[in-house]
C-alpha positions in Angstrom: 0.3 0.0 -0.1 2.7 2.3 1.0 4.8 1.4 -2.4 1.4 2.6 -4.3 1.0 5.6 -2.5 4.8 6.4 -3.6 4.8 5.6 -7.3 1.0 8.0 -7.8 2.9 10.7 -5.9 5.8 10.7 -8.4 4.0 10.2 -11.3 1.8 13.3 -10.3 4.6 15.5 -10.3 6.9 13.5 -12.8 7.6 16.5 -16.2 6.5 13.2 -18.6 3.1 12.5 -17.1 1.7 15.5 -19.0 3.1 18.0 -21.9 1.7 21.5 -21.4 2.2 23.7 -24.6 4.4 27.0 -23.2 1.8 29.7 -24.1 4.5 32.9 -23.1 5.7 33.5 -26.7 2.5 33.7 -27.7 1.3 36.7 -25.1 4.8 38.6 -25.6 4.3 38.7 -29.2 0.2 40.3 -28.3 2.0 42.7 -26.1 5.2 43.7 -27.2 3.3 44.5 -30.7 3.6 48.2 -31.5 -0.3 48.6 -32.2 -0.8 52.4 -30.2 -2.7 50.2 -27.6 -2.1 51.0 -23.9 -0.6 47.6 -22.2 -4.1 46.8 -19.8 -6.2 46.8 -23.1 -3.9 44.8 -25.4 -5.3 41.7 -24.5 -8.8 41.9 -26.4 -12.7 42.7 -25.7 -12.4 41.3 -22.1 -9.4 43.9 -20.9 -11.1 46.6 -22.3 -14.8 46.0 -20.6 -12.8 45.2 -17.3 -10.9 48.2 -17.9 -14.1 50.5 -18.4 -15.6 48.8 -15.5 -12.8 49.5 -13.3 -12.8 53.2 -14.7 -17.1 53.6 -13.9 -16.8 51.7 -10.5 -13.9 54.2 -9.3 -15.6 57.2 -10.7 -18.9 56.6 -9.3 -17.2 55.9 -6.1 -15.4 59.4 -6.0 -19.0 60.9 -6.9 -20.6 59.3 -4.3 -18.1 60.1 -1.5 -18.0 63.9 -2.6 -21.6 64.1 -2.4 -21.5 62.6 1.3 -18.8 65.0 2.0 -20.8 67.8 0.9 -23.6 66.8 2.6 -21.9 66.6 6.1 -19.9 70.0 5.7 -23.3 71.9 6.0 -25.6 71.7 9.1 -28.8 70.2 9.7 -31.8 72.2 9.6 -33.5 72.2 13.2 -37.3 71.0 12.6 
């Protein structure tokens, strides 16, 4: 039983058990291409959507914070 566990754990860490394709050169070609785009949106449509969502949430949060700062800076009316 102990020998079986040792063999199975060795095979899972062995490099010949499964060959993976190296995707780094493909990504380097995409991100190092001189196409005038900033690096944070060179990944495609998903990157553009994530960038715009992040900027929208940032601006909405900033405006909301400024609204409450302005609201808190004036004295409350006595009823």
